[in-house]
C-alpha positions as CSV (number, residue, x, y, z in Angstrom):
1,M,160.3,118.9,36.2
2,E,156.7,120.0,35.7
3,N,157.0,120.9,39.4
4,K,160.0,123.4,38.8
5,R,158.2,124.7,35.5
6,I,155.0,125.8,37.4
7,T,157.1,127.1,40.6
8,N,159.4,129.0,38.3
9,T,156.5,130.7,36.2
10,T,154.7,131.5,39.3
11,K,157.7,133.2,40.5
12,F,158.3,135.4,37.4
13,F,154.6,136.4,37.5
14,L,154.6,137.4,41.0
15,C,157.7,139.3,40.7
16,I,156.5,140.9,37.5
17,W,152.9,141.8,39.5
18,N,154.4,143.0,42.8
19,I,157.6,144.8,41.6
20,G,155.6,146.2,38.5
21,L,152.8,147.5,40.5
22,F,155.3,149.4,42.8
23,A,157.1,150.7,39.9
24,A,154.0,152.1,38.5
25,I,152.7,153.9,41.6
26,W,156.1,155.3,42.5
27,F,156.6,156.8,39.1
28,W,153.2,158.0,38.9
29,F,152.8,159.5,42.4
30,Y,155.8,159.3,44.9
31,D,158.7,159.6,42.5
32,Q,158.1,163.4,42.0
33,L,157.7,164.1,45.8
34,A,161.1,162.4,46.8
35,F,163.2,163.6,44.0
36,D,163.2,167.4,42.6
37,K,166.1,166.6,40.4
38,Y,167.4,163.4,38.7
39,W,163.8,161.8,39.3
40,F,164.2,159.1,36.5
41,Y,167.5,157.8,37.9
42,G,166.0,158.3,41.4
43,G,162.9,156.4,40.5
44,I,165.2,153.6,38.9
45,A,167.4,153.3,42.1
46,S,164.3,153.1,44.4
47,V,162.4,150.1,42.2
48,G,165.8,148.5,42.4
49,L,165.9,148.7,46.1
50,Y,162.5,147.7,46.2
51,A,163.1,144.5,44.4
52,V,166.2,143.6,46.5
53,I,164.2,144.2,49.6
54,Y,161.2,142.1,48.3
55,L,163.3,139.2,47.0
56,F,165.2,139.1,50.1
57,F,162.2,138.7,52.4
58,C,160.6,136.3,49.8
59,H,163.7,134.1,50.3
60,I,163.5,134.3,54.3
61,Y,159.9,133.6,54.4
62,H,159.8,130.9,51.5
63,A,157.3,133.0,49.6
64,F,158.0,131.4,46.3
65,R,157.2,127.8,47.5
66,I,154.2,126.5,45.8
67,A,154.4,122.7,45.9
68,S,155.5,122.1,49.6
69,T,153.5,125.0,51.3
70,Y,150.0,125.7,52.0
71,I,148.5,128.3,49.9
72,G,147.7,130.5,53.0
73,D,151.4,130.3,54.1
74,T,152.9,131.3,50.5
75,I,150.4,134.2,50.2
76,F,151.3,135.3,53.9
77,G,154.9,135.0,53.1
78,Q,154.3,137.3,50.0
79,V,152.6,140.0,52.0
80,I,155.1,140.2,54.5
81,A,157.8,140.5,51.8
82,F,156.1,143.2,49.6
83,G,154.6,144.8,52.7
84,I,157.9,145.4,54.3
85,A,159.2,146.8,51.1
86,D,156.2,149.0,50.7
87,I,156.8,150.4,54.1
88,I,160.5,151.0,53.6
89,L,160.1,153.0,50.4
90,Y,157.2,154.8,51.6
91,V,159.5,156.1,54.7
92,E,162.2,156.8,52.2
93,C,159.8,159.1,50.2
94,C,158.6,160.8,53.4
95,L,162.2,161.5,54.6
96,M,163.5,162.8,51.1
97,Y,160.3,164.8,50.7
98,N,160.4,166.1,54.3
99,H,156.8,165.7,54.8
100,Y,154.3,163.1,55.2
101,A,153.3,161.8,51.8
102,N,149.8,160.6,51.1
103,V,149.6,156.9,52.1
104,I,146.3,156.2,50.1
105,P,147.8,155.5,46.7
106,G,150.2,153.1,48.3
107,A,147.6,151.5,50.5
108,V,145.5,150.9,47.4
109,T,148.3,149.5,45.5
110,A,149.1,147.2,48.4
111,L,145.4,146.0,48.4
112,V,145.7,145.3,44.6
113,Q,149.1,143.5,45.3
114,I,147.3,141.2,47.8
115,A,144.5,140.4,45.6
116,G,146.6,139.6,42.4
117,T,149.3,137.5,44.5
118,S,146.5,135.3,46.0
119,V,144.9,134.8,42.5
120,I,148.3,133.8,41.1
121,I,149.3,131.6,44.0
122,A,145.8,129.9,43.9
123,L,145.9,129.2,40.3
124,A,149.7,127.8,40.3
125,K,148.5,125.4,43.3
126,K,145.6,124.3,41.2
127,L,147.9,123.6,38.1
128,L,150.2,121.9,40.5
129,M,147.4,119.6,41.9
130,I,146.2,118.9,38.1
131,Y,149.6,118.3,36.4
132,V,151.9,117.2,39.0
133,R,151.8,113.6,40.0
134,P,152.9,112.5,43.6
135,K,156.0,110.2,43.4
136,K,155.4,106.5,44.6
137,T,157.3,106.0,47.7
138,L,158.9,103.4,49.6
139,L,159.2,104.0,53.4
140,I,161.7,101.8,55.1
141,Y,161.7,102.3,59.1
142,G,164.4,101.2,61.3
143,N,164.1,98.6,64.2
144,A,164.4,101.6,66.7
145,V,160.8,102.3,66.0
146,T,157.5,100.2,65.5
147,R,155.3,100.0,62.6
148,G,152.8,102.1,64.2
149,M,155.2,105.0,64.9
150,A,156.1,104.8,61.2
151,E,152.6,104.7,60.2
152,Q,151.9,107.8,62.3
153,F,154.8,109.4,60.6
154,A,153.5,108.8,57.3
155,G,150.3,109.8,58.2
156,R,151.6,113.2,59.5
157,L,153.7,113.7,56.2
158,L,150.6,112.9,53.8
159,E,148.5,115.3,55.8
160,K,150.4,118.2,54.3
161,Y,152.1,116.8,51.4
162,D,149.9,114.2,49.9
163,H,150.4,116.0,46.5
164,L,154.2,115.1,46.6
165,F,154.3,111.8,48.2
166,D,152.2,108.5,47.3
167,I,153.6,106.1,50.1
168,C,152.7,102.9,48.4
169,Y,155.0,100.6,50.4
170,M,156.3,100.4,54.0
171,E,158.8,98.0,55.1
172,N,161.1,97.1,58.2
173,E,164.7,97.9,57.7
174,E,165.3,93.9,57.6
175,I,163.5,93.7,54.2
176,R,165.1,90.8,52.0
177,E,167.3,92.1,49.4
178,S,165.3,90.7,46.5
179,H,162.1,92.1,47.7
180,L,163.9,95.4,48.2
181,Q,165.0,95.5,44.9
182,E,161.7,94.8,43.4
183,L,160.0,97.6,45.4
184,M,162.8,99.8,44.6
185,G,162.1,99.3,40.9
186,Q,158.4,100.2,41.4
187,S,159.1,103.4,43.5
188,E,160.3,107.0,42.3
189,A,161.4,108.0,46.1
190,V,162.6,106.3,49.0
191,L,162.0,107.6,52.8
192,L,164.6,106.1,55.5
193,Y,162.9,106.8,58.6
194,E,165.2,106.1,61.8
195,V,166.9,103.4,60.0
196,S,170.0,102.2,61.7
197,G,173.7,103.2,60.6
198,E,174.8,100.3,58.7
199,K,171.5,99.5,57.0
200,R,171.0,103.3,56.3
201,E,174.3,103.4,54.5
202,N,173.6,100.5,52.4
203,Y,170.1,101.8,51.3
204,M,171.7,105.2,50.5
205,K,174.3,103.8,48.1
206,L,171.4,101.8,46.4
207,C,169.2,104.9,46.1
208,T,172.2,107.0,44.4
209,E,173.0,103.8,42.0
210,E,169.4,103.7,41.0
211,K,169.2,107.4,41.0
212,K,166.1,107.6,43.2
213,Y,165.1,110.6,45.3
214,F,165.6,109.8,49.0
215,Y,165.0,111.4,52.4
216,F,166.4,110.3,55.6
217,T,166.3,111.1,59.3
218,P,169.6,112.4,60.7
219,R,171.4,110.9,63.5
220,I,173.1,113.2,66.1
221,E,176.5,112.6,64.7
222,D,175.2,113.6,61.3
223,I,174.1,116.9,62.6
224,L,177.4,117.5,64.7
225,C,179.3,117.0,61.5
226,Q,177.8,120.2,60.1
227,G,180.1,122.2,62.5
228,S,183.2,120.5,61.0
229,S,185.7,121.9,58.3
230,A,187.8,119.9,55.8
231,K,191.3,119.7,56.6
232,N,193.8,118.5,53.7
233,L,196.7,117.5,56.1
234,L,197.3,114.2,54.3
235,D,196.1,112.2,51.4
236,T,193.6,111.0,53.7
237,P,190.4,113.3,54.0
238,L,190.0,114.6,57.5
239,L,187.2,116.5,59.3
240,K,187.9,118.7,62.2
241,Y,185.4,119.9,64.6
242,D,185.5,123.7,65.1
243,Y,183.3,124.4,68.2
244,N,181.8,127.3,66.3
245,Y,179.3,127.9,69.0
246,E,182.1,129.0,71.2
247,S,183.3,131.8,69.0
248,V,184.0,135.0,71.2
249,S,183.1,137.4,68.3
250,G,179.6,135.6,67.7
251,Y,178.9,135.8,71.4
252,L,179.7,139.3,71.7
253,G,177.7,140.5,68.5
254,K,174.9,138.2,69.7
255,R,174.8,139.8,73.4
256,F,174.7,143.3,71.7
257,L,171.8,142.3,69.7
258,D,170.1,140.8,72.5
259,I,170.5,143.9,74.7
260,L,169.6,146.2,71.8
261,L,166.3,144.5,70.9
262,A,165.3,143.8,74.3
263,L,165.3,147.5,75.1
264,I,163.4,148.4,72.0
265,F,160.8,145.8,72.5
266,L,160.2,146.5,76.1
267,I,159.6,150.3,75.3
268,I,157.5,149.5,72.4
269,L,155.3,146.7,74.0
270,S,155.1,148.5,77.6
271,P,151.4,149.5,77.0
272,I,150.6,145.8,76.3
273,F,152.5,144.7,79.5
274,L,150.2,147.1,81.4
275,I,146.9,145.8,79.7
276,V,147.9,142.2,80.2
277,A,148.7,142.7,83.8
278,V,145.5,144.5,84.6
279,C,143.4,141.7,83.1
280,I,145.1,138.9,84.8
281,K,144.8,140.7,88.1
282,L,141.2,141.4,87.6
283,E,140.3,137.9,86.6
284,D,141.4,136.1,89.9
285,R,143.4,138.6,91.9
286,G,146.2,136.1,91.5
287,P,150.0,137.1,90.8
288,V,150.5,138.7,87.4
289,F,153.7,136.8,86.8
290,Y,154.7,133.1,87.0
291,K,158.3,132.0,87.6
292,Q,159.7,128.6,86.7
293,K,163.1,127.3,87.3
294,R,164.8,126.5,83.8
295,C,168.0,125.3,82.5
296,T,170.3,127.2,80.2
297,K,174.1,127.4,79.2
298,D,175.9,124.8,81.0
299,E,173.0,123.9,82.8
300,K,172.8,127.0,84.8
301,I,169.5,127.3,86.6
302,F,167.6,130.6,86.3
303,E,164.1,131.7,87.1
304,I,162.0,132.2,83.5
305,L,159.3,135.0,83.9
306,K,155.8,134.6,82.2
307,F,152.6,136.2,82.5
308,R,150.5,133.8,84.5
309,S,148.2,131.7,82.2
310,M,146.9,129.1,84.4
311,V,145.1,128.9,87.9
312,V,147.5,129.9,90.9
313,D,147.6,126.2,92.0
314,A,147.7,124.6,88.5
315,E,150.7,122.2,89.7
316,K,149.5,121.3,93.1
317,D,149.5,117.7,91.8
318,G,152.9,117.8,90.3
319,V,154.4,118.8,87.2
320,T,151.9,118.2,84.2
321,P,152.7,119.4,80.7
322,C,149.8,121.6,79.3
323,R,147.2,119.6,77.2
324,G,144.9,120.6,74.5
325,N,141.8,122.4,76.1
326,D,143.6,122.2,79.5
327,S,141.0,123.3,82.3
328,R,143.7,125.0,84.3
329,V,144.2,127.6,81.7
330,T,142.3,130.8,82.5
331,K,140.3,133.0,80.2
332,V,142.9,135.6,80.0
333,G,145.4,132.8,79.5
334,K,143.7,131.4,76.6
335,V,144.0,134.6,74.9
336,I,147.6,135.5,75.9
337,R,148.8,132.0,75.1
338,A,147.3,132.0,71.5
339,A,148.9,135.2,70.9
340,R,152.4,134.1,72.5
341,M,152.0,137.1,74.8
342,D,152.6,135.2,77.9
343,E,156.1,135.0,76.9
344,L,156.9,138.6,76.8
345,P,158.2,139.1,80.4
346,Q,161.3,136.9,79.2
347,L,162.7,140.2,77.6
348,I,163.6,140.9,81.2
349,N,165.4,137.6,81.2
350,I,167.3,138.6,78.0
351,L,168.1,141.9,79.5
352,K,169.6,140.3,82.4
353,G,171.6,137.9,80.6
354,D,169.8,134.6,81.6
355,M,168.8,133.9,78.0
356,S,169.0,135.0,74.4
357,F,166.7,135.8,71.6
358,V,167.5,133.0,69.8
359,G,168.8,129.7,71.1
360,P,167.3,126.2,72.2
361,R,164.1,126.9,74.3
362,P,165.2,126.5,78.1
363,E,163.6,123.4,79.5
364,R,162.3,122.6,83.2
365,I,164.7,121.1,85.4
366,E,162.4,118.0,85.8
367,H,162.2,117.6,82.1
368,V,166.0,117.9,81.5
369,M,166.7,115.2,84.2
370,Q,164.1,112.8,82.3
371,Y,165.5,113.6,78.8
372,K,169.3,113.1,80.0
373,K,168.3,109.5,81.1
374,E,166.5,108.8,77.8
375,I,168.8,110.9,75.6
376,P,172.4,111.4,76.7
377,E,173.1,113.9,74.0
378,F,170.3,116.0,75.3
379,T,173.3,117.8,77.4
380,Y,174.4,119.1,74.0
381,R,171.5,121.8,73.9
382,H,173.2,123.5,76.8
383,R,176.3,124.3,74.9
384,V,174.7,127.8,74.2
385,K,172.1,130.0,76.2
386,G,168.6,129.1,76.0
387,G,166.6,131.4,73.9
388,L,163.1,133.0,73.6
389,T,162.6,131.4,69.9
390,G,164.9,128.9,68.3
391,Y,165.0,126.5,65.5
392,A,162.7,124.0,67.0
393,Q,160.1,126.6,67.8
394,I,160.3,127.6,63.9
395,F,160.1,124.0,62.6
396,G,158.7,122.0,65.4
397,K,155.5,122.3,67.8
398,Y,154.9,122.6,71.5
399,N,154.2,118.9,71.3
400,T,157.2,117.8,68.9
401,S,159.2,115.1,70.7
402,A,162.2,115.6,72.7
403,Y,164.4,113.8,70.2
404,D,163.2,115.8,67.1
405,K,163.4,119.1,69.2
406,L,167.1,117.9,70.3
407,R,168.0,117.4,66.4
408,L,166.5,120.6,65.4
409,D,168.2,122.7,68.1
410,L,171.7,120.8,67.3
411,M,171.2,122.0,63.5
412,Y,171.1,125.7,64.9
413,I,173.9,125.3,67.2
414,E,176.3,123.6,64.6
415,N,175.2,126.4,62.1
416,Q,174.6,129.4,64.2
417,S,175.5,133.0,62.9
418,L,174.2,136.4,63.0
419,F,172.5,136.0,59.7
420,L,170.7,132.7,61.0
421,D,169.7,134.6,64.3
422,L,168.1,137.4,62.4
423,K,166.2,134.9,59.9
424,I,164.9,132.9,62.9
425,L,163.7,136.1,64.4
426,M,161.7,137.0,61.1
427,L,160.4,133.7,61.0
428,T,159.2,133.9,64.4
429,F,157.0,136.8,63.4
430,K,155.2,134.5,60.9
431,I,154.7,131.5,63.0
432,I,153.0,133.7,65.8
433,F,149.8,133.4,63.5
434,K,150.1,129.5,63.1
435,A,147.9,128.0,65.7
436,E,149.5,124.5,65.3
437,S,152.8,125.7,67.0
438,T,150.8,126.0,70.4
439,E,149.0,122.8,70.2
440,G,149.2,121.1,73.5
441,F,149.8,117.6,74.3
442,D,146.9,115.2,74.1
443,E,146.3,112.9,77.2
444,E,148.5,110.0,75.9
445,K,151.4,112.2,74.9
446,S,151.3,114.0,78.2
447,E,151.4,110.8,80.2
448,E,153.8,109.0,78.0
449,M,155.9,111.9,76.7
450,N,158.7,111.0,74.4
451,R,158.6,107.5,75.4
452,K,160.3,106.1,72.1
453,T,163.4,108.2,72.4
454,K,165.2,106.0,74.8
455,K,164.5,102.9,72.6
456,L,165.5,105.1,69.7
457,E,169.0,106.1,71.3
458,S,169.8,102.6,72.3
459,M,169.3,101.2,68.9
460,E,171.7,103.4,67.3
């Protein structure tokens, strides 16, 4: 309750601060340029439009999340939200004024917005850390994973959310019922990590009876059910799987968006293409582009294009995933990989129809063969075209396990829509600035990539 009170109060002050500052500068300076007549009503409409745009992008970028997001991420989301709104309303003013309006008052206001927003969010986070106590949490892990894996999962969770969770107890799913009841009574939240089907159902029932907050890792069938609709044919409830990803109208709309955006970005980014190509050529005189066979819809094979970021003979000893601080990465490669510029030539793949802007990331043929043996459901990713960006790229990392990437991608496939595609594209802009998304595999991860997935699937 205290958590929500602080968050809601912070949201109120952020809205008052950012929308209020815009309203002040608009009525003081820009409104009289944009509207010769009815300036008051025009100003009210402009402020209303600004508020709608600002709140929309705050929703997209989770810019009101305080408890579960880093301060920097929340501030960055806010800056994008009111920054886009500022730019749109400035363009509106220029169009209605039929001249370029002085940008300095708006720029100064934006700087004040950034400063005030940073202070508000930092104070809110500090209050949250002082007054909100992390919940005592019981973590129950399944037989499909080891205790070490469960501890690793708990460590990753607490690294970011130790102010929300205090994992006091960790037990295997075979825990005695009497001991479970005792620990449940001492816990405020329960985490069910890769617990097998029947056990998980029993624990979920117990959590609801005890009114405990609980979280659980989904099975593949849980995610597939998201693509189903309720059918009241009898007095027995039925769910019908709808194959939403095969929608013809959705596919045509998606293809139109792909062609339009690919052409726009190719034109806008053509100077960057030229600069990167020249830098790669000057460093070692090798080829500018790197081609690699990948799998897309229906496991169709195509050659994906990238700016070459490694030495020419990087895979002379076989296919090896990129590791952190990999010596094969060139000097130019380090820069373009950090800025995601090595992926830009895939705009050509999108224009050709090999890929889409949004979809599961196309995997190498060698990896697909490996993953299919370990996870039979991995073929579900090939129900749609591969994408330049996707759900797993937004919410995962480069070194996220194949099983977790599969679950993330299936969440997209079963819920895809034009709005979701646009949302992922906008979120992609944000993660470009997050270094952790490009982390390479460490040595052990590279050698034993996704070893746990086979055991995990067999247990289910």
